[in-house]
VOPAGU-2260 file (C-alpha; in pm, 1 decimal, decimal comma):
REM VOPAGU-2260
SITE   aa  ch    i         X         Y         Z
SITE  UNK   A    0   -2302,2  -18267,7   -3077,5
SITE  UNK   A    1   -2550,4  -18029,2   -2913,6
SITE  UNK   A    2   -2765,4  -17796,5   -3121,8
SITE  UNK   A    3   -2593,2  -17472,9   -3215,8
SITE  UNK   A    4   -2910,9  -17292,3   -3319,5
SITE  UNK   A    5   -3283,9  -17347,2   -3357,6
SITE  UNK   A    6   -3457,9  -17229,0   -3674,2
SITE  UNK   A    7   -3826,3  -17134,6   -3653,0
SITE  UNK   A    8   -4042,4  -17154,4   -3966,0
SITE  UNK   A    9   -4404,0  -17061,8   -4043,2
SITE  UNK   A   10   -4564,4  -17243,8   -4336,1
SITE  UNK   A   11   -4222,0  -17370,2   -4437,3
SITE  UNK   A   12   -4055,0  -17027,8   -4445,0
SITE  UNK   A   13   -3780,2  -16917,1   -4210,5
SITE  UNK   A   14   -3881,3  -16642,3   -3964,4
SITE  UNK   A   15   -3610,0  -16635,6   -3696,5
SITE  UNK   A   16   -3328,0  -16814,5   -3515,6
SITE  UNK   A   17   -3365,3  -16902,7   -3148,2
SITE  UNK   A   18   -3099,0  -16981,9   -2891,8
SITE  UNK   A   19   -3094,6  -17352,1   -2790,8
SITE  UNK   A   20   -3045,0  -17254,8   -2425,3
SITE  UNK   A   21   -3379,4  -17072,2   -2413,6
SITE  UNK   A   22   -3703,5  -17248,8   -2323,5
SITE  UNK   A   23   -3919,0  -17035,6   -2555,4
SITE  UNK   A   24   -3919,2  -16758,2   -2814,3
SITE  UNK   A   25   -4174,4  -16511,6   -2950,7
SITE  UNK   A   26   -4295,0  -16504,2   -3311,2
SITE  UNK   A   27   -4569,9  -16318,4   -3495,8
SITE  UNK   A   28   -4832,9  -16544,5   -3652,8
SITE  UNK   A   29   -5033,7  -16468,9   -3968,6
SITE  UNK   A   30   -5404,8  -16398,8   -3927,2
SITE  UNK   A   31   -5499,3  -16737,0   -4070,7
SITE  UNK   A   32   -5436,7  -17108,1   -4018,5
SITE  UNK   A   33   -5068,0  -17191,6   -4031,6
SITE  UNK   A   34   -4801,8  -17449,6   -3951,3
SITE  UNK   A   35   -4513,7  -17368,8   -3715,6
SITE  UNK   A   36   -4195,9  -17576,2   -3736,1
SITE  UNK   A   37   -3864,3  -17582,9   -3550,9
SITE  UNK   A   38   -3538,3  -17730,1   -3680,9
SITE  UNK   A   39   -3226,0  -17788,6   -3472,0
SITE  UNK   A   40   -2890,4  -17733,6   -3641,3
SITE  UNK   A   41   -2534,0  -17816,4   -3547,5
SITE  UNK   A   42   -2206,0  -17859,9   -3733,3
SITE  UNK   A   43   -2318,9  -18196,4   -3872,1
SITE  UNK   A   44   -2643,9  -18078,0   -4029,6
SITE  UNK   A   45   -3011,4  -18020,4   -3954,0
SITE  UNK   A   46   -3276,0  -18226,3   -3778,1
SITE  UNK   A   47   -3612,1  -18323,0   -3920,1
SITE  UNK   A   48   -3865,5  -18043,8   -3852,6
SITE  UNK   A   49   -4093,9  -18073,2   -3550,9
SITE  UNK   A   50   -4420,7  -17913,5   -3660,4
SITE  UNK   A   51   -4759,5  -17818,7   -3521,1
SITE  UNK   A   52   -5062,1  -17695,3   -3717,5
SITE  UNK   A   53   -5247,0  -17400,7   -3567,2
SITE  UNK   A   54   -5606,7  -17307,4   -3645,5
SITE  UNK   A   55   -5715,6  -16947,8   -3606,5
SITE  UNK   A   56   -6049,2  -16892,2   -3438,7
SITE  UNK   A   57   -6277,4  -16621,1   -3568,4
SITE  UNK   A   58   -6251,0  -16435,4   -3897,1
SITE  UNK   A   59   -5964,5  -16517,7   -4132,0
SITE  UNK   A   60   -5831,0  -16285,7   -4399,7
SITE  UNK   A   61   -5972,2  -16444,7   -4712,4
SITE  UNK   A   62   -6108,9  -16148,0   -4909,9
SITE  UNK   A   63   -5951,4  -16014,0   -5230,7
SITE  UNK   A   64   -5784,6  -15742,4   -5027,5
SITE  UNK   A   65   -5576,9  -16003,9   -4849,0
SITE  UNK   A   66   -5495,5  -16232,9   -5140,3
SITE  UNK   A   67   -5121,0  -16290,6   -5176,9
SITE  UNK   A   68   -4912,8  -16117,4   -5440,4
SITE  UNK   A   69   -4699,4  -16318,3   -5681,0
SITE  UNK   A   70   -4346,5  -16208,9   -5768,8
SITE  UNK   A   71   -4176,8  -16407,5   -6043,7
SITE  UNK   A   72   -3843,0  -16402,2   -6221,0
SITE  UNK   A   73   -3820,9  -16599,8   -6547,3
SITE  UNK   A   74   -3460,1  -16637,9   -6661,1
SITE  UNK   A   75   -3361,6  -16746,6   -7011,7
SITE  UNK   A   76   -3476,9  -16695,6   -7370,4
SITE  UNK   A   77   -3818,8  -16553,5   -7450,6
SITE  UNK   A   78   -3925,3  -16879,3   -7613,4
SITE  UNK   A   79   -3902,7  -17054,5   -7277,2
SITE  UNK   A   80   -3886,1  -16794,8   -7001,9
SITE  UNK   A   81   -4125,6  -16560,8   -7181,5
SITE  UNK   A   82   -4384,3  -16833,3   -7232,4
SITE  UNK   A   83   -4362,7  -16931,5   -6866,5
SITE  UNK   A   84   -4399,7  -16567,3   -6760,9
SITE  UNK   A   85   -4709,4  -16531,1   -6977,5
SITE  UNK   A   86   -4875,9  -16821,7   -6799,2
SITE  UNK   A   87   -4810,3  -16661,7   -6461,9
SITE  UNK   A   88   -4944,9  -16321,8   -6568,4
SITE  UNK   A   89   -5282,2  -16483,4   -6636,9
SITE  UNK   A   90   -5313,7  -16572,0   -6267,3
SITE  UNK   A   91   -5375,6  -16211,5   -6161,1
SITE  UNK   A   92   -5713,5  -16170,3   -5997,7
SITE  UNK   A   93   -5770,6  -16542,8   -5948,5
SITE  UNK   A   94   -5562,5  -16667,7   -5659,6
SITE  UNK   A   95   -5322,8  -16371,3   -5656,2
SITE  UNK   A   96   -5415,4  -16007,8   -5604,5
SITE  UNK   A   97   -5126,7  -15878,5   -5816,9
SITE  UNK   A   98   -4872,7  -16053,7   -6037,9
SITE  UNK   A   99   -4532,9  -15897,5   -6113,1
SITE  UNK   A  100   -4320,2  -16091,1   -6361,4
SITE  UNK   A  101   -3975,6  -16004,9   -6494,9
SITE  UNK   A  102   -3819,3  -16187,1   -6791,4
SITE  UNK   A  103   -3440,6  -16175,0   -6770,5
SITE  UNK   A  104   -3241,9  -16267,3   -7080,5
SITE  UNK   A  105   -2908,3  -16160,8   -6930,5
SITE  UNK   A  106   -2821,2  -16464,1   -6720,8
SITE  UNK   A  107   -2496,5  -16340,3   -6567,9
SITE  UNK   A  108   -2471,7  -16408,8   -6197,2
SITE  UNK   A  109   -2469,3  -16039,7   -6103,7
SITE  UNK   A  110   -2797,2  -15964,6   -6280,4
SITE  UNK   A  111   -2972,3  -16277,5   -6150,8
SITE  UNK   A  112   -2878,4  -16198,8   -5790,6
SITE  UNK   A  113   -2972,0  -15832,9   -5839,2
SITE  UNK   A  114   -3326,2  -15925,0   -5949,0
SITE  UNK   A  115   -3367,1  -16182,8   -5672,4
SITE  UNK   A  116   -3255,1  -15928,3   -5414,2
SITE  UNK   A  117   -3509,1  -15683,3   -5553,6
SITE  UNK   A  118   -3788,8  -15938,2   -5507,8
SITE  UNK   A  119   -3668,5  -16014,3   -5156,4
SITE  UNK   A  120   -3710,2  -15646,3   -5065,3
SITE  UNK   A  121   -4067,9  -15638,7   -5196,2
SITE  UNK   A  122   -4221,0  -15974,3   -5100,6
SITE  UNK   A  123   -4390,3  -16028,4   -4765,1
SITE  UNK   A  124   -4451,1  -16340,3   -4558,0
SITE  UNK   A  125   -4795,0  -16389,4   -4718,2
SITE  UNK   A  126   -4675,7  -16357,8   -5081,5
SITE  UNK   A  127   -4548,5  -16616,5   -5329,2
SITE  UNK   A  128   -4221,0  -16611,6   -5520,6
SITE  UNK   A  129   -4151,5  -16816,5   -5833,1
SITE  UNK   A  130   -3813,1  -16843,9   -6005,7
SITE  UNK   A  131   -3778,9  -17012,2   -6345,4
SITE  UNK   A  132   -3442,0  -17105,4   -6495,3
SITE  UNK   A  133   -3388,3  -17238,2   -6845,9
SITE  UNK   A  134   -3090,9  -17321,2   -7063,7
SITE  UNK   A  135   -2762,7  -17155,2   -6978,2
SITE  UNK   A  136   -2921,2  -16973,2   -6686,2
SITE  UNK   A  137   -2785,6  -17267,2   -6490,1
SITE  UNK   A  138   -2443,3  -17096,7   -6506,5
SITE  UNK   A  139   -2555,6  -16849,1   -6237,9
SITE  UNK   A  140   -2387,8  -16893,8   -5894,3
SITE  UNK   A  141   -2580,1  -17175,3   -5728,5
SITE  UNK   A  142   -2475,5  -17125,9   -5366,2
SITE  UNK   A  143   -2559,1  -16754,1   -5364,4
SITE  UNK   A  144   -2893,2  -16819,6   -5532,0
SITE  UNK   A  145   -2973,6  -17091,1   -5278,4
SITE  UNK   A  146   -2895,6  -16857,2   -4987,5
SITE  UNK   A  147   -3108,1  -16580,8   -5140,5
SITE  UNK   A  148   -3404,1  -16813,1   -5199,4
SITE  UNK   A  149   -3377,7  -16959,1   -4848,6
SITE  UNK   A  150   -3394,1  -16607,9   -4700,7
SITE  UNK   A  151   -3685,3  -16503,3   -4923,6
SITE  UNK   A  152   -4013,3  -16427,8   -4741,9
SITE  UNK   A  153   -4333,1  -16602,8   -4844,9
SITE  UNK   A  154   -4364,7  -16933,6   -5029,2
SITE  UNK   A  155   -4091,9  -17000,5   -5284,8
SITE  UNK   A  156   -4103,6  -17229,8   -5590,1
SITE  UNK   A  157   -3803,0  -17297,0   -5811,6
SITE  UNK   A  158   -3855,6  -17433,1   -6166,7
SITE  UNK   A  159   -3558,0  -17568,2   -6362,8
SITE  UNK   A  160   -3573,1  -17634,6   -6736,3
SITE  UNK   A  161   -3212,9  -17743,2   -6787,8
SITE  UNK   A  162   -3020,7  -18056,1   -6877,5
SITE  UNK   A  163   -2868,0  -18217,3   -6568,6
SITE  UNK   A  164   -2727,0  -18559,7   -6499,4
SITE  UNK   A  165   -2936,5  -18776,4   -6270,6
SITE  UNK   A  166   -2689,0  -18746,1   -5982,9
SITE  UNK   A  167   -2657,5  -18367,1   -6013,0
SITE  UNK   A  168   -3032,2  -18316,2   -6040,5
SITE  UNK   A  169   -3107,1  -18536,7   -5741,1
SITE  UNK   A  170   -2839,2  -18367,4   -5529,9
SITE  UNK   A  171   -2963,2  -18018,3   -5613,8
SITE  UNK   A  172   -3326,9  -18104,0   -5547,7
SITE  UNK   A  173   -3241,4  -18260,6   -5212,4
SITE  UNK   A  174   -3026,3  -17962,8   -5116,0
SITE  UNK   A  175   -3270,4  -17688,1   -5214,6
SITE  UNK   A  176   -3581,1  -17858,4   -5081,1
SITE  UNK   A  177   -3425,9  -17936,2   -4740,8
SITE  UNK   A  178   -3657,9  -17819,4   -4460,0
SITE  UNK   A  179   -3422,8  -17541,1   -4351,2
SITE  UNK   A  180   -3438,3  -17387,1   -4700,9
SITE  UNK   A  181   -3813,6  -17425,6   -4750,7
SITE  UNK   A  182   -3799,8  -17414,2   -5132,5
SITE  UNK   A  183   -4029,3  -17623,6   -5354,5
SITE  UNK   A  184   -3825,4  -17750,1   -5652,1
SITE  UNK   A  185   -3965,4  -17863,9   -5987,3
SITE  UNK   A  186   -3726,7  -18035,0   -6233,4
SITE  UNK   A  187   -3719,9  -18353,8   -6439,0
SITE  UNK   A  188   -3486,3  -18598,1   -6266,3
SITE  UNK   A  189   -3377,5  -18958,4   -6298,4
SITE  UNK   A  190   -3580,1  -19143,4   -6561,2
SITE  UNK   A  191   -3833,9  -18861,4   -6601,5
SITE  UNK   A  192   -3876,2  -18677,1   -6932,2
SITE  UNK   A  193   -3934,8  -18316,0   -7031,2
SITE  UNK   A  194   -4187,6  -18241,7   -7305,5
SITE  UNK   A  195   -4233,0  -17956,1   -7551,2
SITE  UNK   A  196   -4553,9  -17857,8   -7725,3
SITE  UNK   A  197   -4596,2  -17562,4   -7961,1
SITE  UNK   A  198   -4948,6  -17511,4   -7827,4
SITE  UNK   A  199   -4796,6  -17411,5   -7491,2
SITE  UNK   A  200   -4589,1  -17131,8   -7643,3
SITE  UNK   A  201   -4674,1  -16762,2   -7654,3
SITE  UNK   A  202   -4609,5  -16637,5   -8006,1
SITE  UNK   A  203   -4649,5  -16265,3   -7944,5
SITE  UNK   A  204   -4412,5  -16111,1   -7688,3
SITE  UNK   A  205   -4577,0  -15935,3   -7397,3
SITE  UNK   A  206   -4415,9  -15651,3   -7211,3
SITE  UNK   A  207   -4380,5  -15774,3   -6855,4
SITE  UNK   A  208   -4402,0  -15509,6   -6582,7
SITE  UNK   A  209   -4074,7  -15405,2   -6425,7
SITE  UNK   A  210   -4036,9  -15441,0   -6051,5
SITE  UNK   A  211   -4085,5  -15099,1   -5889,0
SITE  UNK   A  212   -3789,0  -14970,9   -5690,7
SITE  UNK   A  213   -3868,4  -14959,8   -5317,1
SITE  UNK   A  214   -3836,3  -14616,5   -5158,2
């Protein structure tokens, strides 16, 4: 079957759809080295990405002023999600200019999607987004979360600290990390093991900054 649409990605993130009948399309490139990919889609699925790496001549935006921001949502109990959030908060000023982390104990689907939508409104193509799920947070609506993450600007990483069968874990990782979604997934699968260590925990709760409401 012929291609129904062409997806264009920059650094693994979706930027626009192009019509298969057109010879070319216009996209805006970041002011730094990047990788541009195209993926053809039809009713049977998606092709492997065809990619080209571009190098920017002249000055690149590498100063602190142009460091990416990190937006993170840690979902679950404080013992797990809170500890993970604390690790991310320490990254401010190193690789990231600003770090905004929200710990969400209410794992109902409505609240999870609400927070993800809030991040989507704030993040830009040069930012990073991290989502951490633990425990019963896995009860949130998977398909809607996948669609929201796939449409998220910037680089997206998805950490899962939940018990899944080998088949379910493998299927979810393959689905989320498909080129057209552009999500990096981190979860113990197959014969891998998850480890706990009390030295990794944060014993004193920290008040994580709330996401500001866009005006």
